[in-house]
C-alpha positions in Angstrom: 229.2 -196.1 31.8 229.0 -195.1 36.4 231.6 -195.2 38.0 231.8 -195.0 41.9 227.8 -195.8 42.3 226.5 -195.0 45.8 224.0 -193.2 46.2 220.6 -194.2 43.9 218.2 -191.8 42.3 215.3 -193.2 43.9 215.4 -195.0 47.2 217.2 -194.3 50.4 220.4 -192.4 50.7 220.6 -191.4 54.1 224.2 -193.4 55.1 225.1 -192.8 51.5 227.0 -189.7 50.7 230.0 -190.4 48.1 228.9 -189.0 44.8 228.2 -191.1 41.3 230.1 -190.1 38.6 228.1 -190.6 35.3 230.5 -190.8 32.6 229.6 -191.7 28.6 232.8 -192.9 28.4 236.7 -194.3 30.4 238.3 -191.2 29.1 236.4 -188.3 30.7 236.1 -190.9 33.2 240.0 -191.4 33.4 240.5 -188.1 33.3 238.0 -186.9 35.6 239.4 -189.4 38.5 243.3 -188.0 37.7 242.9 -184.1 37.6 239.0 -183.3 39.5 239.7 -186.2 42.5 236.7 -184.4 44.2 234.3 -186.2 41.7 234.9 -189.0 43.8 235.9 -188.3 47.1 233.2 -188.4 49.9 231.1 -185.1 50.5 229.7 -184.3 54.0 227.2 -181.8 53.8 227.1 -179.6 56.7 225.8 -181.9 59.8 223.2 -178.9 61.3 222.4 -178.5 58.0 222.3 -181.0 55.7 218.8 -181.2 54.3 218.2 -179.8 50.6 215.9 -177.2 51.1 217.9 -175.9 54.5 221.4 -175.8 52.6 219.0 -174.3 49.3 218.0 -171.5 51.8 221.3 -170.9 53.9 224.2 -170.5 51.7 224.0 -167.0 50.7 223.4 -166.1 54.2 226.5 -168.3 55.6 229.2 -168.0 52.9 231.0 -165.1 52.5 230.4 -162.5 50.1 234.7 -162.2 48.5 235.3 -158.6 47.6 235.6 -158.5 43.8 236.7 -155.1 41.7 234.8 -155.1 38.3 235.3 -153.4 35.0 231.4 -153.1 33.2 230.8 -153.0 29.7 227.8 -153.1 28.1 227.8 -154.4 24.7 225.0 -153.9 21.7 222.5 -156.8 20.4 221.3 -157.1 16.9 218.1 -156.5 17.9 218.8 -153.1 19.0 219.3 -154.3 22.9 222.0 -154.2 25.2 224.0 -157.0 27.5 225.9 -155.9 30.3 229.3 -157.6 31.3 231.2 -157.6 34.5 234.8 -158.2 33.5 237.2 -159.1 36.4 240.6 -159.2 34.0 243.3 -160.7 37.3 245.5 -158.3 36.1 247.9 -158.6 38.2 248.6 -162.2 38.7 251.9 -163.7 36.7 250.5 -167.1 36.0 249.3 -165.1 33.0 250.9 -161.9 32.6 250.2 -162.0 28.8 246.4 -160.7 28.9 246.1 -162.2 25.3 246.3 -165.8 26.1 244.9 -165.7 29.9 242.8 -168.1 30.5 239.1 -166.9 30.5 235.8 -167.9 32.1 232.3 -167.0 31.0 229.9 -167.2 34.1 226.6 -167.3 33.6 224.0 -166.8 37.0 220.8 -168.0 37.9 217.6 -166.6 37.2 217.2 -163.3 39.1 221.0 -163.7 39.6 223.7 -161.3 38.9 227.8 -160.7 39.3 227.4 -160.1 42.9 226.0 -163.5 43.9 228.2 -165.4 46.8 228.6 -168.3 44.5 229.8 -166.1 41.4 232.0 -164.3 43.7 233.5 -167.0 45.0 233.9 -168.4 41.4 235.9 -165.6 40.7 238.3 -165.5 43.5 239.1 -169.7 42.8 239.6 -168.3 39.3 241.9 -165.5 40.6 244.4 -168.1 42.6 244.8 -169.6 39.3 245.9 -166.8 37.4 242.0 -166.8 35.2 240.2 -164.0 33.9 236.6 -164.2 34.4 233.5 -162.1 32.6 229.8 -162.4 34.2 227.3 -162.5 31.5 223.8 -160.7 33.4 220.9 -161.1 31.5 218.7 -158.1 30.4 217.6 -155.8 32.6 218.9 -157.6 35.8 221.7 -155.7 36.3 220.6 -152.2 36.4 221.0 -151.2 32.9 217.9 -150.2 31.5 216.0 -152.2 28.5 216.5 -150.6 25.1 213.8 -152.8 24.0 211.4 -154.8 25.0 212.6 -158.1 25.4 214.3 -159.8 28.6 215.4 -163.4 29.1 214.8 -167.2 29.1 216.4 -170.5 29.6 215.7 -171.5 25.7 216.6 -168.5 23.6 220.5 -168.5 23.4 221.0 -165.9 21.0 222.1 -163.5 23.5 224.6 -166.1 24.8 226.3 -167.1 21.7 226.6 -162.8 21.2 228.2 -162.4 24.5 230.2 -165.9 23.4 231.5 -164.4 20.2 232.1 -161.3 21.8 234.7 -162.7 24.1 236.2 -165.2 21.6 236.8 -162.1 19.2 238.3 -159.6 22.3 240.8 -162.4 22.8 240.8 -164.7 20.0 244.3 -166.8 21.4 242.9 -167.2 25.4 241.4 -170.5 25.8 237.8 -170.0 26.8 235.4 -172.2 29.2 231.8 -171.2 30.5 230.3 -172.2 34.6 226.7 -171.6 34.5 224.6 -171.8 37.9 220.8 -173.1 37.8 219.1 -171.2 34.8 222.2 -170.1 33.9 223.5 -174.2 33.4 220.6 -174.8 31.3 221.0 -171.9 29.0 224.4 -173.1 28.5 223.4 -176.7 28.0 220.7 -175.9 26.0 223.2 -173.7 23.3 226.0 -176.5 24.0 223.2 -179.2 22.3 222.5 -176.4 19.6 225.8 -175.6 18.7 227.9 -179.1 18.8 231.7 -178.3 18.5 230.7 -175.0 16.5 231.9 -173.2 19.9 235.0 -171.2 21.0 234.8 -173.0 24.3 236.6 -175.4 25.4 234.8 -177.0 28.0 232.0 -176.3 30.1 230.8 -177.3 33.9 227.1 -176.3 35.1 225.8 -176.5 38.8 222.4 -177.4 40.0 220.8 -177.0 36.2 216.8 -177.6 36.2 217.2 -180.6 33.8 212.9 -181.1 33.4 210.9 -177.5 33.8 207.6 -179.4 33.8 208.7 -181.6 37.0 210.4 -178.8 38.1 207.3 -176.6 38.1 205.1 -179.4 39.6 207.5 -179.8 43.1 208.0 -176.1 43.3 204.6 -175.7 43.2 204.2 -178.1 46.3 202.5 -176.1 49.1 205.9 -175.4 51.5 207.8 -175.3 48.5 205.8 -172.6 46.8 205.8 -170.6 50.5 209.6 -171.2 50.9 210.8 -170.6 47.0 208.5 -170.3 44.1 206.7 -167.8 45.7 209.7 -165.1 46.5 211.2 -165.9 43.1 207.9 -164.9 41.7 208.1 -161.3 43.1 211.6 -160.8 42.0 211.1 -161.3 38.4 207.6 -159.6 39.1 209.8 -156.3 40.8 212.3 -156.3 37.1 209.4 -156.4 35.3 207.9 -153.4 37.4 211.6 -151.8 37.2 211.3 -151.7 33.5 207.3 -151.1 32.8 207.7 -148.1 30.7 209.0 -150.1 27.5 207.7 -153.4 28.4 204.1 -152.6 28.5 204.4 -151.4 24.8 203.9 -154.9 24.3 202.9 -156.7 27.4 199.5 -156.7 29.5 201.8 -155.6 32.8 199.4 -155.7 35.1 198.2 -159.5 33.8 201.7 -160.4 34.2 202.0 -158.7 38.6 198.6 -160.8 38.9 200.9 -164.2 38.6 201.4 -166.1 41.6 203.6 -168.6 40.5 206.7 -169.2 37.7 204.8 -171.3 35.5 202.1 -168.6 36.1 204.4 -165.5 35.2 206.0 -167.6 32.3 202.5 -168.4 30.9 201.7 -164.5 31.1 205.0 -163.0 29.7 207.8 -165.3 29.1 206.3 -167.6 26.7 204.4 -164.3 25.0 207.9 -162.6 24.7 209.7 -165.7 22.9 206.2 -166.3 20.5 205.6 -169.9 21.7 202.2 -171.3 21.0 202.1 -172.1 25.0 204.0 -172.5 27.8 204.3 -176.1 27.2 205.5 -175.6 24.6 208.0 -173.0 26.0 209.1 -175.4 29.1 209.7 -178.1 26.7 212.4 -176.3 24.4 213.9 -174.6 27.9 214.4 -178.2 29.4 218.3 -179.4 28.3 217.6 -182.7 29.2 216.3 -183.0 25.5 219.7 -182.1 24.3 222.2 -183.8 26.2 222.9 -186.3 23.1 224.2 -183.5 21.3 226.7 -181.8 23.4 230.2 -182.1 21.6 232.9 -180.5 23.9 233.9 -181.7 27.9 231.2 -181.1 30.2 230.9 -181.2 34.1 227.6 -181.0 35.7 226.6 -181.5 39.3 223.4 -181.6 41.1 222.0 -182.8 44.2 219.6 -185.4 44.1 217.3 -183.6 47.0 217.4 -180.4 44.6 213.9 -179.4 44.5 214.6 -177.4 42.0 215.4 -180.6 39.5 214.1 -183.2 41.3 216.5 -186.1 41.1 214.4 -188.8 38.9 214.6 -186.7 35.6 218.4 -186.2 35.9 219.3 -187.5 32.3 221.6 -190.5 33.4 221.0 -192.7 30.4 220.9 -190.0 27.9 224.6 -189.1 29.4 225.8 -192.6 29.7 225.4 -192.4 25.5 227.6 -189.4 25.4 230.9 -189.5 25.6 231.4 -186.0 26.6 229.3 -185.5 29.4 229.8 -186.4 33.2 226.7 -186.3 35.7 228.4 -186.1 39.5 224.9 -186.8 42.0 225.5 -186.4 45.3 222.9 -187.3 48.0 222.5 -184.1 49.9 223.6 -180.5 48.6 219.9 -179.3 47.6 219.9 -176.1 44.9 223.2 -174.2 44.7 224.1 -175.6 48.1 226.7 -178.2 48.8 227.8 -176.8 52.2 230.1 -178.9 54.1 232.0 -178.7 57.1 231.2 -177.4 60.8 230.7 -173.9 59.7 231.0 -173.5 55.6 231.4 -170.2 55.5 234.5 -170.0 53.0 234.2 -173.2 50.5 231.6 -175.4 49.2 232.2 -178.7 47.5 230.7 -177.0 44.0 233.6 -174.6 44.9 236.0 -177.7 44.6 234.4 -179.0 42.2 234.8 -176.2 39.9 237.8 -174.6 40.7 239.2 -178.3 39.8 237.6 -178.7 36.1 238.4 -175.4 35.5 242.1 -176.1 36.2 242.1 -179.9 34.3 240.8 -178.3 31.2 242.5 -175.2 30.9 245.9 -177.0 31.8 245.5 -180.7 31.1 242.8 -180.5 28.5 244.5 -181.8 25.6 244.6 -185.1 27.6 240.5 -185.2 26.4 240.6 -184.3 23.1 243.5 -187.3 22.3 241.6 -189.8 23.9 
């Protein structure tokens, strides 16, 4: 079903700013209307920064970076590697003084992101006010820790995420657990949910600016202006990480060849798809595209995308698949770019994405029984 259909995924949306809520069933739609009202409220993008690419570029510089103190933990993986987790335990809160039962949110940053990204810090600050605990899953090798094995990460392989989820759940088995993923972190989370169904300790999930169909994302990002603004920069960030760990990676990979890549697709062809044993990069991209797994998600999952996101073109957002799954809801805005969603005249403290996050995690933790009883 669709609720509040205003923006379209194909035509002009210049004068239309109310989100489109697409939900696979009346129950989830009613739950969101009651407990997460931002999904039906008009979203007004910042007037001087409404264009998608501009929103994407400026958010890291405009929004403040709240001060967050983490406790770091390194956990071992089955293959001998290690994963860096940053914990915000929120021990000083009075809403959930019993740490064993304190609601916990696992946060997954984007492609080259870490626990220091502004959007992660904002999520933690809103969670702090609600009394919740947060733990950030930093992908292998991106947060300053050493690579112990010649392996990094990708959007399709969910083994590390499953290790982290089980680790967090085992530490606090009585605490309700959710996850929120941003960009590639959202893709990884969706792929996990599609593979595991109900066989996950997660009670719900929030996904922001996920790339739904990797082939189409690559095509759009390779257009000249997008290549200049985003693709080449992200490629160099990926290569810088490879260079930091060159000593262990060059035992199995042609690092000189990887360093010649000029786009994310070339990087994935020369490195990522090879690392994870795919016959070709096309095989990897199909496996990494969460649009194929929407129908298999079996816990309440809310996904926010902007139609003008160059990383996830509007025409490949899986609207029809979402309509067929009562556990999935899509919130689609006309504007917002990629992890942008800036609103207000000077949007330093809060974005529309922050509001969705805060309302949805609170709804699931405080009123989640309503979903499961519907």
